[in-house]
C-alpha positions in Angstrom: 14.1 68.5 -23.5 12.5 66.6 -21.0 9.6 63.9 -21.6 7.3 66.3 -20.4 7.9 68.6 -23.1 7.5 65.6 -25.6 3.8 64.6 -23.9 2.2 67.3 -22.0 -0.5 65.3 -21.7 1.1 62.2 -20.2 0.9 61.4 -24.3 0.6 57.2 -24.4 1.8 56.9 -20.7 -0.7 58.5 -19.5 -0.3 61.0 -16.5 2.7 58.8 -15.8 6.4 60.0 -18.2 8.0 56.5 -19.6 10.8 55.7 -17.7 14.3 54.7 -20.0 15.1 51.2 -19.7 18.8 51.5 -19.0 20.4 50.3 -21.9 21.6 53.4 -23.2 23.1 54.5 -19.8 25.2 51.2 -20.1 26.1 51.7 -23.2 27.2 55.3 -22.6 26.2 56.4 -26.4 27.6 59.8 -26.8 26.2 62.6 -29.3 28.7 65.2 -30.9 27.6 67.8 -33.4 29.7 69.6 -35.6 29.1 72.7 -38.1 30.4 72.6 -41.5 33.6 74.3 -40.3 34.3 70.6 -38.0 33.4 73.0 -35.1 32.0 71.5 -32.6 28.4 72.9 -31.3 26.9 70.0 -29.2 28.4 67.8 -26.3 26.8 65.3 -24.4 28.2 63.9 -20.5 28.3 60.8 -22.1 31.1 62.6 -24.5 32.7 63.9 -22.0 33.1 60.8 -20.2 34.1 59.2 -23.4 36.9 61.4 -24.6 38.1 63.4 -21.2 36.8 67.0 -21.9 34.3 69.1 -20.5 31.9 70.7 -22.7 33.3 74.2 -22.1 36.6 72.6 -23.3 35.1 71.1 -26.0 32.1 73.6 -27.5 33.6 75.6 -30.9 37.0 73.4 -30.5 37.8 71.9 -34.3 36.7 68.3 -33.5 39.6 67.0 -35.2 41.8 68.5 -33.9 40.9 67.9 -30.1 40.4 63.6 -30.4 41.6 62.5 -34.1 45.6 61.2 -34.2 47.4 63.0 -37.0 48.1 60.1 -38.8 43.7 59.5 -39.4 43.0 63.2 -39.9 42.9 63.1 -44.0 40.8 60.3 -43.9 38.5 62.1 -41.2 38.3 65.1 -43.1 37.5 63.3 -46.3 34.6 61.1 -44.7 33.4 64.0 -42.8 32.9 66.1 -45.9 31.5 63.4 -47.8 28.9 62.8 -45.3 28.1 66.5 -45.5 27.9 67.1 -49.4 25.7 63.5 -50.0 23.8 63.0 -46.5 24.8 59.4 -46.5 26.0 58.2 -42.8 28.8 56.7 -42.7 29.5 53.9 -39.7 32.4 52.0 -39.2 34.9 51.9 -35.7 38.2 53.7 -35.1 40.3 55.1 -32.3 40.6 58.3 -31.0 42.6 60.2 -28.9 41.5 61.0 -25.0 42.5 64.3 -23.3 45.5 62.0 -21.3 47.1 61.1 -24.1 45.5 57.5 -24.8 44.1 56.3 -27.7 40.8 54.5 -27.4 38.9 52.3 -29.8 35.4 53.3 -30.1 32.3 53.0 -32.4 31.2 55.8 -34.6 27.9 56.7 -36.5 28.1 59.9 -38.9 25.0 61.3 -40.0 23.6 65.1 -41.7 21.8 67.3 -40.0 19.7 70.0 -41.2 17.7 72.7 -38.9 15.1 74.7 -40.1 17.1 77.1 -41.3 18.7 75.2 -43.6 22.1 75.1 -42.0 23.8 71.3 -42.2 25.1 69.9 -39.2 27.2 66.6 -38.7 26.0 64.5 -35.8 27.8 62.2 -34.8 26.7 58.9 -32.4 29.7 57.6 -30.4 29.9 54.5 -28.1 33.0 52.8 -26.3 34.0 49.5 -29.1 35.2 47.3 -26.3 31.9 47.7 -24.4 29.8 47.7 -27.0 31.1 44.2 -28.4 30.7 43.0 -24.6 27.2 43.9 -24.5 26.5 42.7 -28.3 28.6 39.3 -27.3 26.1 39.1 -24.3 23.3 39.4 -26.4 23.9 37.1 -28.9 25.0 34.4 -26.3 21.7 35.1 -24.7 20.1 34.8 -27.9 21.0 31.6 -28.5 20.7 29.8 -24.8 17.6 31.1 -25.0 16.6 29.8 -28.5 18.7 26.2 -28.4 18.8 25.5 -24.8 16.4 22.2 -23.9 15.6 23.8 -20.6 11.7 25.6 -21.4 12.0 29.3 -20.9 10.0 32.4 -21.1 10.0 35.2 -20.0 6.6 37.6 -18.4 5.4 41.0 -17.5 4.1 41.7 -14.5 1.5 41.2 -15.0 2.2 37.5 -16.3 1.8 38.1 -19.6 4.4 36.5 -22.5 6.9 38.6 -23.4 9.5 35.9 -24.7 9.2 32.0 -24.7 11.7 30.0 -26.4 11.1 27.2 -28.7 12.1 24.5 -25.7 8.7 25.9 -24.0 6.8 25.2 -27.3 7.8 21.6 -26.7 5.7 21.5 -23.1 2.9 23.6 -23.6 2.4 22.8 -27.9 1.7 26.0 -28.2 3.7 28.3 -30.9 6.1 30.5 -29.9 4.5 33.7 -31.6 1.4 33.1 -30.0 2.8 33.1 -26.8 2.8 36.9 -26.7 0.6 38.6 -25.0 -1.2 35.8 -23.4 -1.4 34.8 -19.4 0.1 31.8 -18.0 -3.2 29.9 -17.4 -4.3 29.9 -21.2 -0.9 27.5 -21.8 0.6 26.0 -19.6 -1.0 22.2 -19.1 -0.9 22.2 -14.8 -3.7 21.5 -12.4 -2.1 24.0 -9.9 -1.4 26.9 -11.8 -3.1 29.3 -9.4 -0.1 27.8 -7.2 2.5 29.1 -10.2 0.5 32.5 -10.7 1.2 33.3 -6.8 4.0 31.6 -6.4 5.3 34.3 -9.5 3.9 37.2 -8.2 5.4 36.1 -4.7 8.8 36.7 -6.3 8.1 39.8 -8.4 7.3 41.1 -5.3 10.0 40.3 -3.2 12.6 39.4 -5.7 13.3 35.9 -3.6 13.8 33.5 -6.4 12.2 30.0 -5.9 13.4 27.0 -7.8 12.9 23.7 -8.4 9.4 23.6 -8.1 7.7 20.4 -9.0 4.7 20.5 -11.3 2.4 17.9 -12.9 0.6 17.8 -16.0 -1.0 16.7 -18.8 0.2 18.7 -21.7 -2.4 18.8 -25.3 0.5 16.8 -26.8 0.5 14.2 -24.8 -3.4 14.3 -22.4 -3.1 10.4 -21.9 0.1 10.7 -19.5 1.3 12.4 -16.9 4.2 15.0 -17.4 6.8 16.3 -14.4 8.7 19.7 -14.6 10.8 21.3 -12.3 10.2 25.3 -12.3 12.0 27.8 -11.2 11.3 31.4 -11.0 13.3 34.9 -10.9 12.7 38.5 -11.0 13.5 40.3 -14.0 15.3 43.9 -13.8 16.4 46.5 -15.8 20.2 47.8 -14.4 18.3 50.9 -13.2 16.4 48.4 -10.6 13.5 48.9 -12.9 11.2 45.7 -12.4 10.3 44.4 -15.9 8.5 40.8 -15.0 10.0 37.6 -13.9 12.1 34.9 -15.8 10.4 31.0 -15.7 12.6 28.2 -16.5 10.6 24.6 -17.4 12.8 21.4 -16.9 11.7 18.0 -18.1 11.4 15.5 -15.1 9.3 13.2 -16.7 11.3 10.3 -17.0 12.3 10.7 -12.9 9.2 11.3 -12.0 7.9 8.2 -13.7 11.2 6.4 -12.3 10.5 7.7 -8.9 6.9 6.5 -9.1 7.5 3.3 -10.4 10.2 2.8 -7.6 7.7 3.7 -5.1 5.0 1.4 -6.8 7.4 -1.3 -6.3 7.9 -0.5 -2.9 4.7 -0.4 -2.0 4.2 -3.8 -3.7 7.3 -4.8 -1.9 5.6 -4.1 1.9 2.2 -5.2 0.5 3.9 -8.6 0.2 5.6 -8.3 3.1 2.7 -7.6 5.2 0.5 -10.3 3.1 3.7 -12.9 4.5 2.6 -11.8 8.2 -1.1 -11.5 7.3 -2.6 -14.2 5.2 -2.5 -17.5 6.5 -2.3 -16.9 10.4 -5.2 -19.5 11.0 -5.8 -23.1 9.3 -9.4 -22.0 8.5 -9.9 -21.4 4.7 -12.4 -19.0 5.3 -10.4 -16.5 7.3 -7.8 -17.4 5.1 -9.8 -16.0 1.9 -10.6 -12.7 3.8 -7.1 -12.1 5.0 -6.6 -12.3 1.7 -9.5 -10.0 0.2 -8.6 -7.5 2.9 -5.0 -7.2 2.3 -5.9 -6.7 -1.3 -8.2 -3.8 -1.0 -7.8 -0.8 -1.9 -4.3 -1.4 -2.4 -4.9 -3.7 -5.5 -8.6 -3.0 -6.5 -11.9 -2.0 -5.5 -13.9 -4.6 -5.4 -11.9 -8.2 -4.6 -13.9 -11.8 -4.6 -12.3 -15.0 -3.7 -13.7 -18.0 -5.2 -12.6 -21.7 -4.2 -13.3 -24.9 -6.7 -16.1 -26.6 -4.5 -14.1 -30.2 -5.5 -10.6 -28.6 -3.9 -12.7 -27.3 -1.1 -13.7 -31.2 -0.5 -10.4 -32.4 -1.3 -11.5 -33.8 -4.4 -9.2 -34.0 -7.2 -10.7 -34.2 -10.5 -9.9 -33.5 -13.9 -10.6 -30.3 -14.9 -13.0 -29.9 -18.3 -11.7 -27.5 -21.0 -14.5 -25.6 -21.7 -17.3 -26.9 -19.3 -18.7 -25.0 -16.4 -17.5 -24.9 -12.9 -18.8 -25.3 -9.1 -17.7 -22.0 -6.9 -18.0 -21.8 -3.6 -17.5 -17.9 -3.1 -15.7 -17.1 0.6 -14.5 -13.4 0.7 -15.8 -10.4 -0.6 -14.5 -6.8 -0.1 -14.5 -3.5 -1.7 -12.9 -0.1 -0.1 -16.9 1.5 -0.8 -20.1 1.2 -1.1 -20.7 -0.4 -4.4 -23.8 -2.0 -6.1 -21.0 -4.2 -7.5 -21.1 -6.2 -4.2 -24.7 -7.2 -5.3 -24.1 -8.3 -8.5 -20.9 -10.7 -6.8 -21.7 -14.4 -4.9 -22.6 -14.1 -0.6 -19.7 -15.5 1.2 -20.6 -19.7 1.5 -23.3 -19.7 -1.9 -21.9 -21.9 -4.5 -22.5 -20.7 -7.5 -22.0 -22.7 -11.2 -20.0 -20.4 -14.2 -20.1 -21.1 -17.2 -17.0 -22.3 -19.3 -17.1 -18.8 -21.2 -17.0 -16.7 -18.0 -13.5 -15.2 -17.5 -13.3 -16.8 -13.7 -14.1 -20.0 -15.2 -11.2 -19.5 -18.0 -9.2 -18.5 -15.7 -9.3 -21.9 -13.6 -9.1 -23.8 -16.4 -5.7 -22.4 -18.1 -4.5 -21.6 -15.0 -3.5 -18.1 -16.3 -4.6 -14.6 -15.2 -7.1 -13.3 -17.3 -6.8 -9.6 -17.7 -9.1 -6.9 -19.1 -7.3 -3.5 -18.6 -10.2 -1.7 -20.2 -13.7 -3.1 -19.5 -16.6 -2.5 -22.4 -20.2 -3.3 -22.5 -19.2 -6.7 -24.6 -16.8 -7.8 -21.4 -19.6 -7.3 -18.8 -21.2 -10.5 -19.6 -18.2 -12.7 -19.2 -17.3 -11.3 -15.7 -20.7 -11.2 -14.0 -22.7 -14.7 -13.3 -26.2 -13.0 -14.9 -27.6 -10.1 -16.8 -28.8 -8.5 -13.5 -25.2 -8.8 -12.4 -24.0 -7.6 -15.6 -25.8 -4.4 -15.4 -24.9 -3.9 -11.5 -21.3 -4.2 -12.5 -21.9 -1.4 -15.7 -23.6 1.1 -12.5 -20.7 0.6 -10.4 -18.7 2.1 -12.9 -16.2 -1.2 -13.6 -13.6 -0.5 -15.7 -10.7 -2.9 -15.2 -11.0 -6.2 -14.3 -8.3 -9.0 -13.7 -8.9 -12.6 -12.7 -5.9 -14.5 -11.3 -6.0 -18.3 -10.1 -5.2 -19.5 -6.9 -2.5 -22.6 -7.6 -0.5 -24.5 -4.8 1.0 -27.7 -5.7 0.5 -27.8 -9.2 -3.6 -27.6 -8.8 -5.8 -24.8 -9.5 -7.6 -24.4 -6.3 -9.5 -21.2 -7.6 -9.3 -17.5 -8.6 -8.7 -14.2 -6.8 -10.9 -11.7 -8.6 -10.6 -8.4 -9.1 -12.5 -5.2 -10.2 -11.2 -1.4 -10.7 -14.3 1.0 -9.9 -12.9 4.1 -8.2 -9.2 3.4 -8.9 -8.6 5.6 -12.4 -6.0 3.4 -13.1 -6.7 -0.1 -15.2 -4.8 -2.7 -14.2 -1.5 -3.8 -15.7 1.2 -5.9 -16.0 3.1 -5.2 -12.7 -0.2 -5.2 -11.3 -0.3 -9.1 -12.8 2.3 -9.9 -11.2 1.1 -8.2 -7.9 -1.5 -10.5 -7.5 0.1 -13.8 -8.8 2.3 -13.1 -5.7 -0.3 -12.4 -3.3 -2.7 -15.6 -4.7 0.3 -17.9 -5.0 1.1 -16.9 -1.5 -2.7 -17.2 -0.2 -3.1 -20.5 -2.0 -0.9 -22.8 -0.4 -2.2 -21.3 3.2 -5.8 -21.7 1.4 -4.4 -25.2 0.7 -2.6 -26.1 4.1 -5.8 -24.8 5.4 -8.3 -27.6 3.3 -6.4 -30.3 3.8 -5.9 -29.7 7.5 -10.0 -29.2 7.8 -10.2 -32.4 5.9 -7.9 -34.2 8.4 -9.1 -32.7 11.0 -13.1 -33.6 10.0 -11.7 -37.3 10.0 -9.9 -37.2 12.7 -13.2 -36.2 14.6 -15.5 -38.3 13.0 -12.5 -41.4 14.2 -12.3 -40.4 17.2 -15.9 -40.1 18.3 -16.6 -43.1 16.7 -14.6 -45.2 19.0 -16.4 -43.2 22.4 -19.3 -44.6 23.6 -23.0 -43.9 23.4 -24.3 -44.1 27.2 -27.9 -43.2 28.2 -28.1 -40.2 30.6 -29.0 -42.1 33.9 -28.1 -45.3 34.9 -29.0 -47.2 38.3 -28.1 -44.3 40.9 -26.7 -42.6 38.6 -27.7 -39.2 36.5 -24.7 -38.8 33.9 -23.1 -36.4 31.5 -20.0 -36.1 28.9 -18.1 -34.0 26.7 -15.3 -35.2 24.3 -13.4 -32.2 23.0 -10.3 -32.2 20.6 -7.0 -30.2 20.7 -7.8 -26.5 19.5 -4.5 -26.7 17.7 -3.0 -30.0 16.0 -5.7 -32.2 13.6 -4.5 -35.5 14.7 -6.5 -37.6 16.8 -5.8 -37.8 20.6 -5.9 -40.9 22.7 -8.2 -39.8 25.3 -11.8 -41.5 26.1 -14.2 -42.0 28.5 -16.9 -45.5 29.0 -19.7 -46.1 30.9 -20.8 -49.8 31.8 -23.4 -51.2 32.8 -22.4 -54.3 35.4 -24.4 -57.2 37.0 -26.7 -55.9 40.2 -27.4 -52.4 39.2 -23.9 -51.0 39.7 -22.1 -49.3 36.9 -18.0 -48.7 35.8 -16.7 -45.4 34.9 -13.8 -45.4 33.2 -11.7 -42.3 32.0 -8.1 -42.8 30.1 -5.4 -40.6 28.2 -3.4 -42.6 25.5 -0.4 -40.7 25.7 0.3 -39.6 22.4 -1.9 -38.6 19.5 -2.7 -40.2 15.9 -4.0 -42.6 14.3 -1.9 -45.2 16.0 -3.0 -43.7 19.5 -6.8 -44.3 18.8 -6.5 -47.6 17.8 -4.4 -48.2 20.8 -7.2 -46.0 23.1 -9.8 -48.4 21.3 -8.0 -52.1 21.9 -7.9 -50.6 25.8 -11.5 -49.7 25.7 -12.5 -53.5 24.7 -10.5 -54.9 27.1 -12.0 -52.8 29.8 -15.0 -53.8 28.5 -14.1 -57.3 29.1 -12.5 -57.7 32.5 -15.7 -55.7 33.2 -18.3 -58.3 33.2 -15.6 -60.4 35.1 -16.5 -58.5 38.0 -13.1 -57.7 39.9 -12.4 -54.8 41.7 -10.7 -51.8 40.0 -7.4 -52.6 41.2 -7.1 -56.0 39.4 -9.1 -54.5 35.9 -5.9 -52.0 36.1 -3.5 -55.1 36.1 -4.6 -56.2 34.0 -5.0 -53.6 31.7 -1.2 -52.8 32.5 -0.2 -56.4 30.8 -1.8 -55.3 27.7 -0.3 -52.1 27.6 2.8 -53.6 27.8 2.5 -55.6 24.9 2.1 -52.6 22.6 4.7 -50.3 21.4 6.0 -47.8 23.1 2.8 -46.6 24.6 2.2 -44.9 28.2 -1.3 -44.7 29.4 -2.9 -43.1 32.2 -7.0 -44.5 33.2 -9.2 -43.9 35.9 -11.4 -47.5 37.1 -14.4 -46.9 39.2 -17.5 -49.3 40.1 -20.2 -47.3 41.9 -23.4 -50.1 43.7 -26.4 -47.4 44.1 -27.6 -49.7 47.0 -25.2 -49.8 49.2 -23.4 -46.0 48.0 -20.3 -47.8 47.7 -17.8 -46.1 45.6 -14.6 -48.4 44.8 -12.0 -46.5 42.8 -8.6 -47.4 41.4 -5.4 -45.7 39.7 -2.7 -45.7 37.1 -1.2 -42.2 37.6 -4.6 -40.7 36.4 -5.5 -37.0 37.3 -7.7 -37.2 40.7 -11.5 -37.2 40.2 -13.2 -34.3 41.5 -15.8 -34.4 44.7 -18.7 -31.9 45.4 -22.0 -32.4 47.5 -24.4 -30.0 48.8 -23.2 -27.9 52.0 -19.5 -28.8 51.7 -17.1 -27.6 49.4 -15.6 -29.4 46.8 -12.3 -31.1 46.0 -9.8 -33.8 44.6 -10.2 -37.6 45.9 -6.6 -38.5 47.9 -6.1 -41.4 46.1 -3.1 -43.9 45.8 -1.6 -42.5 42.6 0.1 -45.8 40.6 2.1 -45.9 37.8 0.2 -45.3 34.1 -0.3 -48.8 32.3 2.4 -50.0 30.4 5.2 -49.4 32.6 4.8 -52.7 34.3 5.1 -55.0 37.7 2.6 -52.1 39.7 0.5 -52.9 41.8 -2.4 -51.2 41.7 -4.4 -50.4 45.0 -8.5 -50.0 45.4 -9.6 -47.4 47.3 -13.4 -47.3 48.8 -15.6 -44.5 49.6 -19.2 -43.8 49.6 -21.3 -41.3 47.6 -24.0 -39.7 49.2 -27.3 -38.4 47.3 -26.9 -35.5 44.9 -23.0 -35.9 45.0 -21.2 -34.6 41.9 -18.2 -36.6 41.1 -16.4 -35.5 37.6 -13.7 -37.2 36.5 -11.6 -35.9 33.2 -8.3 -36.1 31.3 -5.0 -33.9 31.6 -5.9 -31.8 29.3 -8.7 -30.0 30.9 -6.4 -28.4 33.1 -2.8 -28.4 32.2 -1.3 -25.7 29.9 2.1 -24.5 29.3 1.8 -21.2 31.5 -0.3 -22.4 34.6 0.9 -24.3 37.5 -1.1 -27.6 37.5 -2.1 -26.6 41.3 -3.9 -23.7 40.5 -5.5 -25.0 37.5 -7.1 -28.1 39.9 -8.1 -25.0 42.4 -9.8 -23.3 39.3 -11.6 -26.9 38.3 -13.1 -27.1 41.9 -14.3 -23.2 42.0 -16.6 -23.9 39.2 -17.9 -27.2 41.0 -19.6 -24.7 44.3 -23.1 -25.5 42.7 -23.2 -29.5 43.0 -26.9 -29.1 41.8 -26.6 -27.5 38.9 -27.7 -29.2 35.7 -25.0 -31.6 34.6 -25.1 -30.7 31.3 -24.6 -27.5 31.9 -21.7 -28.3 34.6 -20.0 -29.8 31.4 -20.2 -26.4 29.2 -19.1 -24.6 31.8 -15.8 -26.8 33.0 -14.6 -26.9 28.7 -15.5 -23.1 28.3 -14.2 -21.8 31.9 -10.8 -23.9 31.3 -10.2 -24.5 27.9 -8.5 -22.2 25.4 -7.8 -22.1 21.7 -4.7 -22.5 21.7 -4.1 -25.7 23.7 -2.9 -28.7 22.0 -4.4 -32.0 23.9 -7.9 -33.7 23.8 -10.3 -33.9 26.5 -12.4 -36.6 27.7 -14.8 -35.8 30.7 -17.6 -37.8 32.5 -19.9 -36.2 35.2 -21.8 -38.1 37.4 -24.2 -37.4 40.3 -25.4 -40.1 42.6 -29.1 -40.0 42.6 -32.0 -41.8 45.4 -33.8 -44.2 42.9 -36.7 -44.3 46.1 
């Protein structure tokens, strides 16, 4: 009898007949029917396989004589009669005889049948005991593994609807096992990429190729505040006949591994940021540049909005005792944001001074010298963060949800604060962020401290140096004059370069340029002494060589100083220009219609060597002749030959009639570099006709 006989209209399965599951075929269950006399009247192919007799051999034979051992015959006949008489079935296992003479243990179920004529038969359902026991063991093992496994397991049909889930999967999605059955995946699994999961499962069902260890992250309903991670694998399910049943899903909770990996990644990024800061923060000795570098490196890795504010007293290098709860005056040095935001308008623009009351969080930070962390900024916190009610409203509109202020501390002194806010980054600041911000702030604070002291000392040095240089009129009899002093770009110490213009009797003018080797306050003091001595000897109307002779004696009495110097006297009435050189760079002379040149002078030894005679050289200056006296810092570099640099100097004097101030600027701009380690004194004179 076929399935079509049972369901001529397709029945509950539609037009297609139901397909066998294959389990009965796997068990090879045999059916044998005997009449009341014990003769076999029905015999299935499975019975032939189990007992070894064909249907022709079995039908009509007495079942007991065919495959029951003689020693069991009485017991079997008694059980057979009892079933036929009472109608109560019997189940058990006993050995039967195979056609080949061997004995096999089978599982037997004996049931009474009655046909429409009232005749009675006995149905025996038989299966191999060992095979059935193995199947039962496999089923029990699978059931235990599924129910007790710590791995979430689920079976879905070809339409991805749940057929079965184990208790471990309940803990993943928080849905009871019985409520899964019949539902699709996306109604239970807490995965934002559920489309990817469904696509992968359909691929596995279609191809039969498993997909293993697929990583997915989500927030389960049982713990919606935290991310969890799972490793998911997908396998196609088939019955023994090859029919596709659906797919099996295994879900392993790898949250701890995911969090450990995330923490390790954060640690690597923190170390990389700190390493990056060591090379990018403090590249110059400029306070504002250092603050900008700190803000740049903290945005957006650490915060969306970063401000660097320095106490005005610290910036001025004034060590003042901080009040416990009073206001503080801050100067904003840097402000950065990772994106356009109204939070920028709420902050103080770089360069501005702002007073913050003692109840502000940034003030609390510098007073205590400790970080101030507000993980979740509420409406009540904004007035303590912002400088004004208007700024508080701007921060609220910008979406500031987390705040951190870290003190900038160097050598035990609080210099200011690093101010951090998060708007787009959804995560609040945590303790790891506090440690990272403190590390960056500490490194930057040392650089800022060095820069502020450098600038303070440099400003003092420049003030002192300029106070030692003369003020002279732009014109003297027969001369038009311009001068410059430029300190070294790469050092903060006072240099010993100087120039001087000394009026003498008879409308004559003495021009002096000198360089005390070395730097520092002592070099500046030596320069001041020599300048004073030069003025005194110039009043004696001595020739230039004699003046240098006297200066040499004075320098010999000074401690370990060598000085180079040019001393010249110009007489506008005769045009006579007398000059002597004590180891100094030669002056440059240019005039209309002729190329610029270096005056050929006897070099002489530097002052301070002693026992050297200095020669006076006399030349004449014509109207509009240009004379350039300078110290070696103008032309000497670490990377160029001195002859090449002197040639460049002469090339800038191609227009002697250029205004002198412009000539000074041209020479400094064209010959100086930002990393020059020497200062420069420059004196430019043009002979003019007084008629």
